[in-house]
N, CA, C and O atoms as a Tinker XYZ file with bonds, in Angstrom:
   456  protein
     1  N   -200.249000  -98.915000   -1.374000    73     2
     2  CA  -199.004000  -98.417000   -2.347000    64     1     3
     3  C   -199.921000  -98.017000   -3.434000    63     2     4     5
     4  O   -201.038000  -98.486000   -3.650000    81     3
     5  N   -199.170000  -96.883000   -4.239000    73     3     6
     6  CA  -200.017000  -96.149000   -5.264000    64     5     7
     7  C   -199.166000  -96.181000   -6.889000    63     6     8     9
     8  O   -198.153000  -95.495000   -7.030000    81     7
     9  N   -199.456000  -96.647000   -7.516000    73     7    10
    10  CA  -199.222000  -96.855000   -8.806000    64     9    11
    11  C   -197.934000  -95.651000   -9.087000    63    10    12    13
    12  O   -198.036000  -94.508000   -8.641000    81    11
    13  N   -196.743000  -96.116000   -9.887000    73    11    14
    14  CA  -195.768000  -95.610000  -10.348000    64    13    15
    15  C   -196.812000  -94.526000  -11.419000    63    14    16    17
    16  O   -197.851000  -94.777000  -12.030000    81    15
    17  N   -196.080000  -93.394000  -11.315000    73    15    18
    18  CA  -196.497000  -92.526000  -12.527000    64    17    19
    19  C   -194.935000  -92.136000  -13.111000    63    18    20    21
    20  O   -193.877000  -92.348000  -12.519000    81    19
    21  N   -195.132000  -91.441000  -14.578000    73    19    22
    22  CA  -194.031000  -91.117000  -15.439000    64    21    23
    23  C   -194.186000  -89.640000  -15.457000    63    22    24    25
    24  O   -195.255000  -89.249000  -14.987000    81    23
    25  N   -193.294000  -88.643000  -15.929000    73    23    26
    26  CA  -193.324000  -87.432000  -15.547000    64    25    27
    27  C   -194.463000  -86.871000  -16.340000    63    26    28    29
    28  O   -194.876000  -85.738000  -16.089000    81    27
    29  N   -194.930000  -87.519000  -17.171000    73    27    30
    30  CA  -195.768000  -86.578000  -17.788000    64    29    31
    31  C   -197.199000  -86.808000  -16.659000    63    30    32    33
    32  O   -198.265000  -86.255000  -16.929000    81    31
    33  N   -197.050000  -87.661000  -15.433000    73    31    34
    34  CA  -198.533000  -87.805000  -14.669000    64    33    35
    35  C   -199.390000  -88.964000  -15.334000    63    34    36    37
    36  O   -200.456000  -89.143000  -14.744000    81    35
    37  N   -199.125000  -89.977000  -16.667000    73    35    38
    38  CA  -199.741000  -91.221000  -16.734000    64    37    39
    39  C   -199.219000  -92.513000  -16.073000    63    38    40    41
    40  O   -198.061000  -92.844000  -15.818000    81    39
    41  N   -200.196000  -93.048000  -15.899000    73    39    42
    42  CA  -199.945000  -94.383000  -14.643000    64    41    43
    43  C   -199.202000  -95.187000  -15.236000    63    42    44    45
    44  O   -199.412000  -95.351000  -16.438000    81    43
    45  N   -198.005000  -96.005000  -14.521000    73    43    46
    46  CA  -197.189000  -96.882000  -15.057000    64    45    47
    47  C   -197.980000  -98.041000  -14.611000    63    46    48    49
    48  O   -198.138000  -98.573000  -13.512000    81    47
    49  N   -198.558000  -98.337000  -16.131000    73    47    50
    50  CA  -199.556000  -99.659000  -16.045000    64    49    51
    51  C   -198.969000 -101.184000  -15.763000    63    50    52    53
    52  O   -199.601000 -102.138000  -15.310000    81    51
    53  N   -197.369000 -101.130000  -16.220000    73    51    54
    54  CA  -196.402000 -102.027000  -16.357000    64    53    55
    55  C   -195.865000 -102.433000  -15.148000    63    54    56    57
    56  O   -195.429000 -103.584000  -15.124000    81    55
    57  N   -195.760000 -101.519000  -13.751000    73    55    58
    58  CA  -195.025000 -101.361000  -12.419000    64    57    59
    59  C   -196.474000 -102.272000  -11.721000    63    58    60    61
    60  O   -196.483000 -103.317000  -11.070000    81    59
    61  N   -197.704000 -101.318000  -12.204000    73    59    62
    62  CA  -198.693000 -102.223000  -10.817000    64    61    63
    63  C   -199.223000 -103.857000  -11.678000    63    62    64    65
    64  O   -199.560000 -104.647000  -10.796000    81    63
    65  N   -199.310000 -104.254000  -12.566000    73    63    66
    66  CA  -199.043000 -105.195000  -13.574000    64    65    67
    67  C   -198.198000 -106.212000  -12.611000    63    66    68    69
    68  O   -198.827000 -107.077000  -12.001000    81    67
    69  N   -196.885000 -106.124000  -12.479000    73    67    70
    70  CA  -196.092000 -106.742000  -12.034000    64    69    71
    71  C   -196.277000 -106.724000  -10.456000    63    70    72    73
    72  O   -195.458000 -107.527000  -10.010000    81    71
    73  N   -196.929000 -106.210000   -9.529000    73    71    74
    74  CA  -197.170000 -105.889000   -8.383000    64    73    75
    75  C   -198.386000 -106.799000   -8.286000    63    74    76    77
    76  O   -198.403000 -107.245000   -7.139000    81    75
    77  N   -199.381000 -107.254000   -8.974000    73    75    78
    78  CA  -200.441000 -107.724000   -8.772000    64    77    79
    79  C   -200.300000 -108.837000   -9.393000    63    78    80    81
    80  O   -201.235000 -109.630000   -9.284000    81    79
    81  N   -199.332000 -109.164000  -10.070000    73    79    82
    82  CA  -198.491000 -110.671000  -10.907000    64    81    83
    83  C   -197.769000 -111.607000   -9.427000    63    82    84    85
    84  O   -198.067000 -112.729000   -9.018000    81    83
    85  N   -196.868000 -110.733000   -8.961000    73    83    86
    86  CA  -196.444000 -110.874000   -7.806000    64    85    87
    87  C   -197.475000 -111.385000   -6.812000    63    86    88    89
    88  O   -197.160000 -112.365000   -6.137000    81    87
    89  N   -198.549000 -110.887000   -6.665000    73    87    90
    90  CA  -199.407000 -110.754000   -5.454000    64    89    91
    91  C   -200.248000 -112.318000   -5.710000    63    90    92    93
    92  O   -200.640000 -112.871000   -4.682000    81    91
    93  N   -200.484000 -112.925000   -6.874000    73    91    94
    94  CA  -201.285000 -113.591000   -7.674000    64    93    95
    95  C   -200.368000 -114.851000   -6.761000    63    94    96    97
    96  O   -200.796000 -115.563000   -5.852000    81    95
    97  N   -198.967000 -114.819000   -7.376000    73    95    98
    98  CA  -197.971000 -115.672000   -7.445000    64    97    99
    99  C   -197.744000 -116.417000   -5.848000    63    98   100   101
   100  O   -197.613000 -117.558000   -5.405000    81    99
   101  N   -197.792000 -114.946000   -5.289000    73    99   102
   102  CA  -198.001000 -115.644000   -3.188000    64   101   103
   103  C   -199.416000 -115.891000   -2.774000    63   102   104   105
   104  O   -199.715000 -116.336000   -1.666000    81   103
   105  N   -200.472000 -115.514000   -3.927000    73   103   106
   106  CA  -201.777000 -116.486000   -3.298000    64   105   107
   107  C   -201.624000 -118.042000   -3.850000    63   106   108   109
   108  O   -202.191000 -118.901000   -3.175000    81   107
   109  N   -201.006000 -118.402000   -4.855000    73   107   110
   110  CA  -201.070000 -119.560000   -6.194000    64   109   111
   111  C   -200.074000 -120.357000   -4.641000    63   110   112   113
   112  O   -200.813000 -121.060000   -3.954000    81   111
   113  N   -199.114000 -120.304000   -4.311000    73   111   114
   114  CA  -197.924000 -120.382000   -3.234000    64   113   115
   115  C   -198.817000 -120.936000   -2.059000    63   114   116   117
   116  O   -198.978000 -122.151000   -1.937000    81   115
   117  N   -199.281000 -120.209000   -1.366000    73   115   118
   118  CA  -200.204000 -120.198000   -0.435000    64   117   119
   119  C   -200.918000 -121.441000   -0.575000    63   118   120   121
   120  O   -200.593000 -122.434000    0.075000    81   119
   121  N   -202.125000 -121.432000   -1.606000    73   119   122
   122  CA  -202.980000 -122.073000   -2.059000    64   121   123
   123  C   -202.177000 -123.568000   -2.448000    63   122   124   125
   124  O   -202.897000 -124.518000   -2.141000    81   123
   125  N   -201.352000 -123.829000   -2.825000    73   123   126
   126  CA  -200.518000 -125.064000   -2.544000    64   125   127
   127  C   -200.412000 -125.670000   -1.615000    63   126   128   129
   128  O   -200.318000 -126.887000   -1.454000    81   127
   129  N   -200.420000 -124.745000   -0.839000    73   127   130
   130  CA  -200.378000 -126.170000    0.874000    64   129   131
   131  C   -201.504000 -126.203000    1.320000    63   130   132   133
   132  O   -201.681000 -126.853000    2.350000    81   131
   133  N   -202.221000 -125.765000    0.920000    73   131   134
   134  CA  -204.133000 -126.273000    1.388000    64   133   135
   135  C   -204.682000 -127.270000    0.963000    63   134   136   137
   136  O   -204.134000 -127.739000   -0.034000    81   135
   137  N   -205.224000 -127.593000    1.184000    73   135   138
   138  CA  -206.497000 -128.699000    0.222000    64   137   139
   139  C   -207.644000 -127.928000   -0.006000    63   138   140   141
   140  O   -208.286000 -128.364000   -0.962000    81   139
   141  N   -208.057000 -127.097000    0.442000    73   139   142
   142  CA  -209.333000 -125.649000    0.308000    64   141   143
   143  C   -208.995000 -124.521000    0.520000    63   142   144   145
   144  O   -208.532000 -124.188000    1.612000    81   143
   145  N   -209.212000 -123.391000   -0.841000    73   143   146
   146  CA  -209.375000 -122.541000   -0.269000    64   145   147
   147  C   -210.478000 -121.613000   -0.438000    63   146   148   149
   148  O   -210.850000 -121.709000   -1.608000    81   147
   149  N   -211.205000 -120.716000    0.225000    73   147   150
   150  CA  -212.549000 -120.200000   -0.272000    64   149   151
   151  C   -211.368000 -118.214000   -0.210000    63   150   152   153
   152  O   -210.255000 -118.046000    0.287000    81   151
   153  N   -212.457000 -116.947000   -1.063000    73   151   154
   154  CA  -212.587000 -115.939000   -0.764000    64   153   155
   155  C   -212.390000 -115.250000    0.143000    63   154   156   157
   156  O   -211.755000 -114.220000   -0.085000    81   155
   157  N   -212.805000 -115.500000    1.409000    73   155   158
   158  CA  -213.078000 -115.212000    2.743000    64   157   159
   159  C   -211.525000 -115.212000    3.219000    63   158   160   161
   160  O   -210.883000 -114.300000    3.739000    81   159
   161  N   -211.108000 -116.608000    2.854000    73   159   162
   162  CA  -209.756000 -117.070000    3.223000    64   161   163
   163  C   -208.803000 -115.880000    2.637000    63   162   164   165
   164  O   -208.401000 -115.037000    3.439000    81   163
   165  N   -208.560000 -115.818000    1.746000    73   163   166
   166  CA  -207.560000 -114.947000    0.657000    64   165   167
   167  C   -207.555000 -113.535000    1.439000    63   166   168   169
   168  O   -206.607000 -113.014000    2.027000    81   167
   169  N   -209.048000 -112.994000    1.265000    73   167   170
   170  CA  -209.327000 -111.998000    1.491000    64   169   171
   171  C   -208.571000 -111.264000    3.094000    63   170   172   173
   172  O   -207.992000 -110.197000    3.294000    81   171
   173  N   -209.023000 -112.743000    4.255000    73   171   174
   174  CA  -207.917000 -112.383000    5.265000    64   173   175
   175  C   -206.711000 -112.348000    5.468000    63   174   176   177
   176  O   -206.144000 -111.423000    6.048000    81   175
   177  N   -206.148000 -113.389000    4.999000    73   175   178
   178  CA  -204.527000 -113.816000    4.856000    64   177   179
   179  C   -203.733000 -112.518000    3.919000    63   178   180   181
   180  O   -202.752000 -112.008000    4.461000    81   179
   181  N   -204.007000 -112.170000    3.006000    73   179   182
   182  CA  -203.615000 -111.102000    2.286000    64   181   183
   183  C   -204.162000 -109.721000    2.358000    63   182   184   185
   184  O   -203.721000 -108.764000    1.722000    81   183
   185  N   -204.943000 -109.707000    3.007000    73   183   186
   186  CA  -205.813000 -108.464000    3.347000    64   185   187
   187  C   -205.756000 -107.214000    2.269000    63   186   188   189
   188  O   -205.203000 -106.124000    2.120000    81   187
   189  N   -206.666000 -108.068000    1.638000    73   187   190
   190  CA  -207.321000 -107.551000    0.198000    64   189   191
   191  C   -209.142000 -108.015000    0.343000    63   190   192   193
   192  O   -209.669000 -109.058000    0.731000    81   191
   193  N   -209.721000 -106.725000   -0.157000    73   191   194
   194  CA  -211.005000 -106.490000    0.051000    64   193   195
   195  C   -211.583000 -107.556000   -1.286000    63   194   196   197
   196  O   -211.640000 -108.778000   -1.417000    81   195
   197  N   -211.950000 -106.406000   -2.138000    73   195   198
   198  CA  -212.602000 -107.459000   -3.750000    64   197   199
   199  C   -211.803000 -108.049000   -4.415000    63   198   200   201
   200  O   -212.118000 -109.017000   -5.107000    81   199
   201  N   -210.665000 -107.597000   -4.337000    73   199   202
   202  CA  -210.030000 -108.000000   -5.713000    64   201   203
   203  C   -209.953000 -109.557000   -5.300000    63   202   204   205
   204  O   -209.515000 -110.193000   -6.259000    81   203
   205  N   -210.310000 -110.614000   -3.881000    73   203   206
   206  CA  -210.196000 -111.875000   -3.738000    64   205   207
   207  C   -211.081000 -112.204000   -4.593000    63   206   208   209
   208  O   -211.061000 -113.431000   -4.690000    81   207
   209  N   -212.034000 -111.644000   -5.427000    73   207   210
   210  CA  -212.934000 -112.924000   -6.407000    64   209   211
   211  C   -211.822000 -113.045000   -7.889000    63   210   212   213
   212  O   -211.510000 -113.986000   -8.618000    81   211
   213  N   -211.516000 -111.817000   -7.860000    73   211   214
   214  CA  -210.912000 -111.901000   -9.069000    64   213   215
   215  C   -209.805000 -112.811000   -9.010000    63   214   216   217
   216  O   -209.785000 -113.734000   -9.824000    81   215
   217  N   -208.463000 -112.638000   -7.791000    73   215   218
   218  CA  -207.926000 -114.024000   -7.692000    64   217   219
   219  C   -208.517000 -115.072000   -7.696000    63   218   220   221
   220  O   -207.852000 -115.968000   -8.217000    81   219
   221  N   -209.536000 -115.387000   -7.325000    73   219   222
   222  CA  -209.940000 -116.560000   -6.858000    64   221   223
   223  C   -210.339000 -117.223000   -9.092000    63   222   224   225
   224  O   -210.025000 -118.271000   -9.656000    81   223
   225  N   -211.004000 -116.128000   -9.556000    73   223   226
   226  CA  -210.898000 -116.230000  -10.884000    64   225   227
   227  C   -209.896000 -116.725000  -11.454000    63   226   228   229
   228  O   -209.846000 -117.624000  -12.294000    81   227
   229  N   -208.803000 -115.911000  -10.820000    73   227   230
   230  CA  -207.808000 -116.437000  -12.049000    64   229   231
   231  C   -207.055000 -117.696000  -11.409000    63   230   232   233
   232  O   -206.118000 -118.193000  -12.033000    81   231
   233  N   -207.466000 -118.242000  -10.121000    73   231   234
   234  CA  -206.547000 -119.765000   -9.269000    64   233   235
   235  C   -206.960000 -120.851000  -10.280000    63   234   236   237
   236  O   -206.317000 -121.734000  -10.847000    81   235
   237  N   -208.806000 -120.326000  -10.323000    73   235   238
   238  CA  -209.901000 -121.453000  -11.318000    64   237   239
   239  C   -208.988000 -121.428000  -13.250000    63   238   240   241
   240  O   -208.676000 -122.478000  -13.811000    81   239
   241  N   -208.841000 -120.563000  -13.639000    73   239   242
   242  CA  -208.226000 -120.337000  -14.729000    64   241   243
   243  C   -206.851000 -120.853000  -14.669000    63   242   244   245
   244  O   -206.350000 -121.111000  -15.763000    81   243
   245  N   -206.207000 -121.038000  -13.725000    73   243   246
   246  CA  -204.796000 -121.887000  -13.805000    64   245   247
   247  C   -204.989000 -122.715000  -13.419000    63   246   248   249
   248  O   -204.057000 -123.424000  -13.042000    81   247
   249  N   -206.212000 -123.095000  -13.289000    73   247   250
   250  CA  -206.369000 -124.859000  -12.627000    64   249   251
   251  C   -205.586000 -125.453000  -11.653000    63   250   252   253
   252  O   -205.038000 -126.554000  -11.582000    81   251
   253  N   -205.661000 -124.279000  -10.755000    73   251   254
   254  CA  -205.158000 -124.259000   -9.198000    64   253   255
   255  C   -206.403000 -124.759000   -8.197000    63   254   256   257
   256  O   -206.358000 -125.545000   -7.251000    81   255
   257  N   -207.337000 -124.140000   -8.659000    73   255   258
   258  CA  -208.346000 -124.487000   -7.671000    64   257   259
   259  C   -209.932000 -125.205000   -8.896000    63   258   260   261
   260  O   -210.185000 -124.919000  -10.066000    81   259
   261  N   -210.508000 -125.967000   -8.122000    73   259   262
   262  CA  -211.584000 -126.510000   -8.439000    64   261   263
   263  C   -212.938000 -125.555000   -8.782000    63   262   264   265
   264  O   -212.921000 -124.437000   -8.267000    81   263
   265  N   -214.195000 -125.934000   -9.675000    73   263   266
   266  CA  -214.995000 -124.926000   -9.676000    64   265   267
   267  C   -215.696000 -124.549000   -8.394000    63   266   268   269
   268  O   -215.558000 -125.089000   -7.296000    81   267
   269  N   -216.427000 -123.592000   -8.697000    73   267   270
   270  CA  -217.474000 -123.180000   -7.174000    64   269   271
   271  C   -218.445000 -124.460000   -6.853000    63   270   272   273
   272  O   -219.244000 -124.951000   -7.651000    81   271
   273  N   -218.275000 -124.762000   -5.917000    73   271   274
   274  CA  -219.485000 -125.335000   -5.155000    64   273   275
   275  C   -220.085000 -125.463000   -4.062000    63   274   276   277
   276  O   -219.600000 -126.204000   -3.207000    81   275
   277  N   -221.301000 -124.762000   -3.825000    73   275   278
   278  CA  -222.095000 -124.395000   -2.924000    64   277   279
   279  C   -220.849000 -123.162000   -2.302000    63   278   280   281
   280  O   -219.916000 -122.541000   -2.811000    81   279
   281  N   -221.496000 -123.262000   -0.880000    73   279   282
   282  CA  -220.288000 -121.914000    0.087000    64   281   283
   283  C   -218.921000 -122.640000    0.325000    63   282   284   285
   284  O   -218.097000 -121.935000    0.909000    81   283
   285  N   -218.434000 -124.130000   -0.065000    73   283   286
   286  CA  -217.808000 -124.613000    0.214000    64   285   287
   287  C   -216.638000 -124.077000   -0.080000    63   286   288   289
   288  O   -216.638000 -123.380000   -1.094000    81   287
   289  N   -215.404000 -124.211000    0.627000    73   287   290
   290  CA  -214.276000 -123.938000   -0.164000    64   289   291
   291  C   -213.460000 -124.276000   -1.372000    63   290   292   293
   292  O   -213.651000 -125.481000   -1.536000    81   291
   293  N   -212.765000 -123.903000   -2.170000    73   291   294
   294  CA  -212.764000 -125.056000   -3.586000    64   293   295
   295  C   -211.611000 -125.809000   -3.355000    63   294   296   297
   296  O   -210.862000 -125.256000   -2.549000    81   295
   297  N   -211.403000 -126.362000   -3.576000    73   295   298
   298  CA  -210.427000 -127.756000   -3.559000    64   297   299
   299  C   -209.630000 -127.245000   -4.102000    63   298   300   301
   300  O   -209.920000 -126.530000   -5.061000    81   299
   301  N   -208.318000 -127.417000   -3.697000    73   299   302
   302  CA  -206.908000 -127.303000   -4.979000    64   301   303
   303  C   -206.864000 -128.173000   -5.201000    63   302   304   305
   304  O   -207.160000 -129.057000   -4.396000    81   303
   305  N   -206.447000 -128.419000   -6.481000    73   303   306
   306  CA  -206.536000 -129.575000   -8.018000    64   305   307
   307  C   -204.704000 -129.804000   -7.545000    63   306   308   309
   308  O   -204.587000 -130.551000   -6.573000    81   307
   309  N   -203.985000 -129.515000   -7.847000    73   307   310
   310  CA  -202.823000 -129.951000   -8.185000    64   309   311
   311  C   -202.061000 -130.643000   -6.516000    63   310   312   313
   312  O   -201.659000 -129.988000   -5.555000    81   311
   313  N   -202.084000 -131.851000   -6.664000    73   311   314
   314  CA  -201.630000 -132.528000   -4.753000    64   313   315
   315  C   -200.435000 -132.813000   -5.368000    63   314   316   317
   316  O   -200.320000 -134.007000   -5.090000    81   315
   317  N   -199.290000 -132.465000   -6.136000    73   315   318
   318  CA  -198.098000 -132.393000   -6.130000    64   317   319
   319  C   -197.163000 -131.811000   -7.207000    63   318   320   321
   320  O   -197.981000 -131.612000   -8.105000    81   319
   321  N   -196.279000 -131.513000   -7.569000    73   319   322
   322  CA  -195.270000 -130.807000   -8.062000    64   321   323
   323  C   -195.477000 -131.348000   -9.669000    63   322   324   325
   324  O   -195.097000 -130.573000  -10.547000    81   323
   325  N   -195.946000 -132.384000   -9.995000    73   323   326
   326  CA  -196.061000 -132.659000  -11.506000    64   325   327
   327  C   -197.862000 -132.589000  -11.731000    63   326   328   329
   328  O   -198.129000 -132.529000  -12.932000    81   327
   329  N   -198.861000 -132.586000  -11.006000    73   327   330
   330  CA  -199.676000 -132.108000  -11.163000    64   329   331
   331  C   -200.205000 -130.549000  -11.559000    63   330   332   333
   332  O   -201.383000 -130.230000  -11.723000    81   331
   333  N   -199.127000 -129.738000  -11.659000    73   331   334
   334  CA  -199.053000 -128.367000  -11.500000    64   333   335
   335  C   -199.251000 -128.338000  -13.412000    63   334   336   337
   336  O   -198.937000 -129.284000  -14.135000    81   335
   337  N   -199.769000 -127.165000  -13.844000    73   335   338
   338  CA  -199.886000 -127.023000  -15.413000    64   337   339
   339  C   -198.402000 -126.214000  -15.574000    63   338   340   341
   340  O   -198.150000 -125.272000  -14.822000    81   339
   341  N   -197.419000 -126.665000  -16.637000    73   339   342
   342  CA  -196.424000 -126.237000  -17.070000    64   341   343
   343  C   -196.655000 -124.511000  -17.011000    63   342   344   345
   344  O   -195.623000 -123.840000  -16.987000    81   343
   345  N   -197.985000 -123.786000  -16.986000    73   343   346
   346  CA  -198.058000 -122.291000  -17.351000    64   345   347
   347  C   -197.862000 -121.738000  -15.569000    63   346   348   349
   348  O   -197.341000 -120.760000  -15.032000    81   347
   349  N   -198.597000 -122.972000  -15.082000    73   347   350
   350  CA  -198.171000 -122.261000  -13.460000    64   349   351
   351  C   -196.858000 -122.366000  -12.977000    63   350   352   353
   352  O   -196.282000 -121.490000  -12.332000    81   351
   353  N   -196.469000 -123.277000  -13.248000    73   351   354
   354  CA  -194.543000 -123.838000  -13.335000    64   353   355
   355  C   -193.909000 -122.320000  -13.396000    63   354   356   357
   356  O   -193.350000 -121.712000  -12.483000    81   355
   357  N   -194.091000 -122.013000  -14.361000    73   355   358
   358  CA  -193.832000 -120.951000  -15.448000    64   357   359
   359  C   -193.608000 -119.621000  -15.037000    63   358   360   361
   360  O   -192.727000 -118.772000  -15.172000    81   359
   361  N   -195.069000 -119.767000  -14.309000    73   359   362
   362  CA  -195.625000 -118.098000  -13.784000    64   361   363
   363  C   -194.752000 -117.944000  -12.364000    63   362   364   365
   364  O   -194.359000 -116.806000  -12.106000    81   363
   365  N   -194.360000 -119.233000  -11.242000    73   363   366
   366  CA  -194.376000 -119.104000  -10.212000    64   365   367
   367  C   -193.062000 -118.622000  -10.579000    63   366   368   369
   368  O   -192.800000 -117.424000  -10.470000    81   367
   369  N   -192.082000 -119.591000  -11.072000    73   367   370
   370  CA  -190.763000 -119.264000  -11.354000    64   369   371
   371  C   -190.230000 -117.929000  -12.214000    63   370   372   373
   372  O   -189.100000 -117.440000  -12.197000    81   371
   373  N   -191.264000 -117.550000  -12.881000    73   371   374
   374  CA  -190.958000 -115.868000  -13.092000    64   373   375
   375  C   -190.839000 -114.513000  -12.121000    63   374   376   377
   376  O   -190.444000 -113.352000  -12.229000    81   375
   377  N   -191.459000 -115.433000  -11.044000    73   375   378
   378  CA  -191.924000 -114.862000   -9.764000    64   377   379
   379  C   -191.123000 -114.642000   -8.576000    63   378   380   381
   380  O   -191.309000 -114.057000   -7.509000    81   379
   381  N   -190.284000 -115.219000   -9.038000    73   379   382
   382  CA  -189.231000 -115.868000   -7.743000    64   381   383
   383  C   -189.320000 -117.152000   -7.350000    63   382   384   385
   384  O   -188.252000 -117.483000   -6.836000    81   383
   385  N   -190.257000 -118.189000   -7.360000    73   383   386
   386  CA  -190.427000 -119.272000   -6.302000    64   385   387
   387  C   -189.336000 -120.043000   -7.374000    63   386   388   389
   388  O   -189.142000 -119.632000   -8.518000    81   387
   389  N   -188.474000 -121.571000   -6.619000    73   387   390
   390  CA  -188.070000 -121.919000   -7.134000    64   389   391
   391  C   -188.589000 -123.378000   -7.344000    63   390   392   393
   392  O   -189.801000 -123.382000   -7.133000    81   391
   393  N   -188.119000 -124.638000   -7.686000    73   391   394
   394  CA  -188.832000 -125.556000   -7.556000    64   393   395
   395  C   -188.936000 -126.288000   -6.054000    63   394   396   397
   396  O   -189.870000 -126.904000   -5.541000    81   395
   397  N   -187.592000 -125.969000   -5.558000    73   395   398
   398  CA  -187.519000 -126.093000   -3.942000    64   397   399
   399  C   -189.093000 -125.301000   -3.458000    63   398   400   401
   400  O   -190.041000 -126.087000   -3.458000    81   399
   401  N   -189.297000 -124.396000   -3.211000    73   399   402
   402  CA  -190.407000 -123.485000   -2.818000    64   401   403
   403  C   -191.723000 -124.118000   -3.415000    63   402   404   405
   404  O   -192.683000 -124.337000   -2.676000    81   403
   405  N   -191.740000 -124.268000   -4.109000    73   403   406
   406  CA  -192.900000 -125.399000   -5.020000    64   405   407
   407  C   -193.422000 -126.321000   -4.623000    63   406   408   409
   408  O   -194.639000 -126.497000   -4.669000    81   407
   409  N   -192.283000 -127.392000   -3.973000    73   407   410
   410  CA  -192.078000 -128.434000   -3.156000    64   409   411
   411  C   -192.537000 -127.869000   -1.496000    63   410   412   413
   412  O   -193.514000 -128.342000   -0.916000    81   411
   413  N   -191.991000 -127.209000   -1.123000    73   411   414
   414  CA  -192.043000 -126.942000   -0.044000    64   413   415
   415  C   -193.714000 -126.603000    0.394000    63   414   416   417
   416  O   -193.936000 -126.872000    1.575000    81   415
   417  N   -194.789000 -126.112000   -0.297000    73   415   418
   418  CA  -195.377000 -126.082000    0.280000    64   417   419
   419  C   -196.439000 -127.084000   -0.231000    63   418   420   421
   420  O   -197.623000 -127.065000    0.104000    81   419
   421  N   -195.990000 -127.771000   -0.899000    73   419   422
   422  CA  -196.585000 -129.113000   -1.154000    64   421   423
   423  C   -197.127000 -129.950000    0.583000    63   422   424   425
   424  O   -198.150000 -130.409000    1.092000    81   423
   425  N   -195.102000 -129.648000    1.080000    73   423   426
   426  CA  -194.825000 -130.664000    1.906000    64   425   427
   427  C   -196.009000 -129.952000    3.447000    63   426   428   429
   428  O   -196.523000 -130.491000    4.427000    81   427
   429  N   -195.988000 -128.248000    2.788000    73   427   430
   430  CA  -196.842000 -128.015000    4.317000    64   429   431
   431  C   -198.023000 -128.159000    4.172000    63   430   432   433
   432  O   -198.603000 -127.772000    5.187000    81   431
   433  N   -198.913000 -128.641000    3.176000    73   431   434
   434  CA  -200.401000 -128.927000    3.044000    64   433   435
   435  C   -201.346000 -130.616000    3.996000    63   434   436   437
   436  O   -202.532000 -130.889000    4.180000    81   435
   437  N   -199.987000 -131.363000    4.368000    73   435   438
   438  CA  -200.108000 -132.031000    5.445000    64   437   439
   439  C   -200.474000 -131.492000    6.835000    63   438   440   441
   440  O   -201.087000 -132.194000    7.639000    81   439
   441  N   -200.086000 -130.221000    7.110000    73   439   442
   442  CA  -199.546000 -129.652000    8.763000    64   441   443
   443  C   -201.065000 -128.723000    8.402000    63   442   444   445
   444  O   -201.697000 -128.530000    9.441000    81   443
   445  N   -201.662000 -128.201000    7.296000    73   443   446
   446  CA  -202.215000 -126.866000    7.106000    64   445   447
   447  C   -203.529000 -127.415000    7.213000    63   446   448   449
   448  O   -203.734000 -128.593000    6.918000    81   447
   449  N   -204.630000 -126.491000    7.701000    73   447   450
   450  CA  -206.041000 -126.286000    7.943000    64   449   451
   451  C   -206.723000 -125.866000    6.267000    63   450   452   453
   452  O   -206.265000 -125.204000    5.336000    81   451
   453  N   -207.931000 -126.574000    6.455000    73   451   454
   454  CA  -208.495000 -126.336000    4.956000    64   453   455
   455  C   -208.898000 -124.648000    4.899000    63   454   456
   456  O   -209.360000 -124.157000    3.869000    81   455
């Protein structure tokens, strides 16, 4: 998908930013349902290339995943809704995820693979 342009041909960075933020929110929700995530898993599941490294950095900054350790998948830090940083909850809610969606993601964790 290409960024939207205005009538003068300038890229609408706001539209691209919204798309990238929604994509990040989707990755956060997916990660919450797992015990650990790797860049390769993000690339494969979300069909993204090099952006997966940026997404992983953003997950780390949001306190969703632990610091990198060797070549192992990074541990997902929040174990339940109460462990999620307030900022992360607000971010997810702004992108269409309700409390029930978030709790469902945690509930899926028991049945997901690393």
